[in-house]
N, C-alpha and C positions, 0 to 999 in steps of 0.2 A: 479834444473831445472824441469819444468813441464813435465809430461809424454806425449810422442807422440805416439798416438795409430795407429795401422794398422787395417783397416776395410776391410774384405775380402768378395767379392760377390761370392756366391756359384751358380754353374750351372752344366751342364752335364760333364764338365771336372774335377770338384772338389768334387762332392758329391760321394765320395768313401772313404773307410776305411783308405787308406794310407794318403790321403791329410788331412782328418779330424783329424787323429792322429797327423800329423805333425804340424798343426797350433795351437794345444792346448797351447803351450807356446810362440806363435808368435803373434797371433791376439787378439785384445781386443773385437771384435764384428764380427759376420758373418751375412751377409746380404742376404735376400731372396727378389728379385725384383719381385713383383706381376705382372708386365707387361710381365714377361717371365715364370711364374709358373702357371700351371693350377690349378684351385681351387680344383678339385677332387683329385689332387696329393699332396695337401699341408700337410694333416695330416701325410701321409706316409713319406713325405720328412722331416718334423720336427722330427718325431720319429727316423728316421735313423740318422739324425745329432746329436741328443741328445745321441744316443747310443754310438757314437764314438768320440764325441767332447764336452768338457765342456765350450766352449766359448759361451757367451750369443748370442742369435739370435735377429736380427732386421728385422721386417716386413716393407718393403719399398712399399708404396702404389702406385697404378697406377696414381691416382690423375687426374687433369684436363688436360689430353692430348688426342689429336686425334691420332688414330692408324689405320692402314690398317689390315683388317682381311680377309684371303683367305679361300674359301670353297673347291675349287676343284683343285687348282694348288698351287705350292710353290713360283714361281717367274716368272716374265715376263721381258725380256730385251726390253726396249723402246728406239726407235730412235727419233731424233728431228722431229717434225711435225706428228709423229704417233698419232693415235686417240685411245681413250679408253672409254668404256662405263661401268658405274656402275649402276646396277639394284638393287633397294631397296629390292625387294621381293626374288629373287632366282638367283642372279648373281654369278659369280665366286668369287667375292670379294665385300667388303663393308667397310664402315667406322665404327669405334668403338670409343666411345659408340654410340648406335643406334640413339640417339638424334642429332648427328652431321649432319646426312643426311639432316634433315629439316632446319638446321641453315646455311648451305652453300648456296651460290648464284652465279649467272652469274658473270664472270670476276674475281672470287676469284683465287688467285695464291697459289699453294700448294708446299712447299718444303718437299720432302719425304726422310727420312733417312739422312745419313751424307755423301753421295757420289755425290751430285750435282743434283739428279733427281728433275725436276720441272715440274709441270702440271698446266694448266689453264682451268677453267671451261668455256666451250663455251656456253652451255645452260643447262637448268634444267627444268624438270617438276615434277609432283607428285611422280613418281616412278623411274625416270632415270636421271642420271647426265652424260653429255658428256664432255670429257676432251681432250685436246691436249697437247702433250709433247713439252715443250718449251726448255728443257735442258735434254739430254739423261741420262739414268741410269737404275738401276735395281729396279723394282717394286716388293717388297717382303712382305711376311706375317709378321705382327706385327711391321712393321716399323713405327716410329713416324712421324707425319705430322705437319708441322708448317705453319700456315696461314700467308703469307707474308704481305698481303695488309691491314689486319684489325684484330681485336680481336673478339672472340665470347665467351660468358659466358658458362662455363661448371661447373657441380657440383664439389666441392672440393675433393670428393672421389666418386668412382664408387660403384655400388651394389656389385661387386666382392670384392672390398676393405672391405666393411662392413662385409661380410661373412668371409673374411680372418681374420679380427680382432677378430671375435667371436671364430674362431678355435684357433687362437693364444692364446687367453685368457685361453682356456681349458688347454693349455700346460704351463701356467704361464709365458708366454713371456711378458717382460716388456719394450721392446724397439720398437718404431715405428717411421717411417719417412713419412712426408707429402710431396709428390712430387708436384711441381708446386704451391708453396705457393704464390698466386697472390694478396692477399689483407689482410687487417686487419681482415675482416670477416672470411676468410679461416683459419687464425691462431686461432681465438677465437672458431670457430666450432670444430676444431680438438682438442683443449684443453678441450672442453666440452665433446667430444666423449671419450677422454682418460684422465680423470682428474688426475689420480695418476701415470700414466706410464711415462717413460722417452721418450721425444719426440724430434725429429730432424726436422727442417724446411728447405726445400731445396730451395736455391736461384738459379733459372734456367730460369728466364724470364726477359725481359726488364721491365715489369710492377712491378715485385718484387723489383727492385732496387729503386723504388720511395718510398717504405715503410720501408726502412732499419732502420730508427730511431725508428719507432713504434715497429718493430720486436725486435730490440736490447734492447729496454726498457722493453719489456714484456716477452722475453724468452732468453735462454742462449745457446742452442745447434743448430748450423746451418751447412749446407753442401752446398758448392758451386759446382754445377754440371756444369762443363764447356762445356760439350757436347751440351746439349739442349740450354744453354745460348748462345753458339756461333751461333746457328741457328737464334736466336732472335736479337742479336746485332752485329753479324759479328765476325768471328774468329780473325780478326786483332785487335779487341777491347778487347779481353779476358785479355791480360797481364795488361793493365792499369785498367780495371774494377776490376780484382782480387786485385790489390793494393789499389784501392779506397775503396773496401769493408773492407779490413783489417784496413786501416787508420781510417775509421769511427767506426769500432768495438772497437778501442782502447779508444774511448770516454766513453765507458760503462764498467762496472765491470763484470769480470768473463765470458765474451763471449768466446765460443769455436767455432772455425771455422774449419770444415773438408773440404778437397778438393777432388773432384772426376774427373775422365775422362782423359784418354790418358797418364797417367804417364809412363806406360811401354807398350804402344800399340804394339811396334815392337816385344815384347816377346810373343805375341799371336802366332807368327809363328817362332820366332828365340830364341835361348837359352841365348842371352845376349843383353842388351839394347844399345841404341845409346848414344853418348855423350850429345846430346841435351836433351834427356830424363833425364839423370843424373843431368844435370844442372837445368832443370825445377823442379825436386824434391827438390834440395838443395835451390833454390830460394823460393819455397813455404814454406820450413821449416824456412828460414830466416825471412819471412814475419810474421811467428807466427802460422802456421797451427797446430792445436791440434791433427789432425788425417789425414791420407792419405788413400784414398780408391782405392782398386784394383777392377776393374769391369770385362770387357771382358778378361783381362789377366788371371784371375783365373776362371771365369765362363765358358769360352769356349776355352781358350788358350792351346797350346801344352806344355807350360812350367809354369804351375801354381805354383809348388813348388819353382822353380828357381826365379819366380817373387817375391814371398814373401821373399825369402832369400836375394835378391838384395835390396829390400826396407828396410829390417832390417839392412843390411850393411851400407847403406847410412845414415840412421837415427843415427846409432852408430858413424859414421864419423862426422856428424853434432854435436852431443852431445859432442864428444871429442874435437872439435875445436871451440865450441861456445864462449869460453873465449876470442878468438881473436876479437870478435865483442862486448863484454861487456865493 
């Protein structure tokens, strides 16, 4: 039976000696998400990980995603019909990357984060964007933004990504993930940027689903990010879309599909998962997942070690009972 890997995302809750020592014999890869790692901290973080953990590191790029960046506050609670102003020059917050400001226009609808916050652009001039809240929620630093009504073209990697890759190469890191792989060109550019390294291509947009045949013909390692994908296609479409991706992948040889997002979300705050989460994991293994990814559960959760232990347990149960389905 093929190996099923556990990929662990590291963050404030898990970059410590105890956790890093624990996962040495549990995880196949540890992930640093550049959307949540400051560039000035990257070298120190890599050095610390390598000191206490022998598991290979993967640098996960920011990629072509819009985010909110706060300058003077951490969050704002917005009510329906409440108004908000974003100033390009010196406001409390702005869009990231900087090019996004100029690409947005009147009547654009912005879905922010994963808790329902929605904003609409009322008007815009050279330096200011005025928005209205159409669905209430929390406006927070570094939250991802999905443009609901149209698509805009962003660079496949950010300047920060390029610098992070340079730093990673100094530490002989060989694993890299391209977030928001939206086109054939994105894949080819990333391959040119990292010709000899091990590359993962993340499927997390509606656009990416159109190019699956090209992707599977040309590369082998993929990661289905169900969080951002759900913002693009609707969370109700995630189960059938996950199955369609696996079905298509079986037409090609040696495709490896990892799955990320929300496997053990309840364990961010609770010591034990829900039955629905256990079932989701088992279903994903039955479909043929080559790896399961823990994100918020290990990066910021209260029960990082327990999350890894449970994932290991259910993988073991699956392996022991797979003969029932063969």
